Steps between C-alpha positions, in 0.01 A plus 500: 500500500652158567325253728677421820403135491469216245193371679473127452805473272767258605875492495514410127295807401715720726814363332360582158417853616854541630652392168295761315589785734867396524528482120358854470745636753802316364450509122310826460644717780483834323127467438418332831702729725422826321137448411356295782736436794202516736341207316815291545504586871129417541543169315801412719303583814203289388726203440678545831176540698342196335812293565522586871130450575452179303827354623379554857180316416696220339716464812187480715357234269818299528493517878137388501570215256790377716284508813222306322752244372638452852145446637417255221818304566440492876136400473572231243776372725270497807234302319727271310610264778811321393510653152849573377634852445498431132133403503415818692684719252324331211144540636279709268438766766871545582597493134244770422621716786859467389407591145344822634825574690702457180263721302508770768880485517519534121275808518724659766797438275331656202433821697867510601584492128258789447685682780824451314332650192379793707854569620641483145235750388592749771871450423421585139290805597782627722766452231746797531459572128138601565538632851406856418164394350429263790629713787176678578343159568778349703369602846151380414634168366704453815201581721292240312776239524566554871135541590391176336783308665424656834120445498496144369639170612782467248662154505882487519532366142281773357680765707833377357351508150374860542811651658695565177217731386505687831877529478480643151258765619722585794797535269313752289353704787644843575538632856191719438292196398615309803387789718162499327469126564586525867235766539220272387608163645394373841735350755474151348568626150798704614644196676452283188654772280797539732565127505476477117730797462761356737485163323542676164798698625658192647443257214568744222782693660296814443551827688131575535268787550391488861 
């Protein structure tokens, strides 16, 4: 089986994992899709789950770092008397807090890049040339995608990065698979799926499967 998490691995390791799986799907499709499509799906799900969860933590860290930087700036200002704004900004405490903000923002950006990789992987898996081999997994992949986005605080940049993958899965889903999906989703998931489907239909001029 394939682990559903990379544990303590960071965005760089996740990106390496993506490149390996994507290369297998793109350059060796006959072997990958015929021999082990479930492995491709499990790998994609692992990458997506890790991306969503760790991105949420990175966003929380960024919010905390910004709050700490604001407190440091205010407290240095309160105790600095007539110190100039430039002096306050250059104080060691404020400079350290601002460095943490920049590092946290960079980490958020890296997970958005991983999200873009996730979407490209799902677009590859849902390629029409391999749709027959992948079809039995489409409903499960959609349920994973929608469920993770529903249950976690997904930032707007990450949501935008992930949407092409969701759209590719919707494009490949048959009416039967959409019925299966609606049967297992809760109210929140159905609402998210409906919004994504309407956006896909609008932006791609696609007469969809309702």
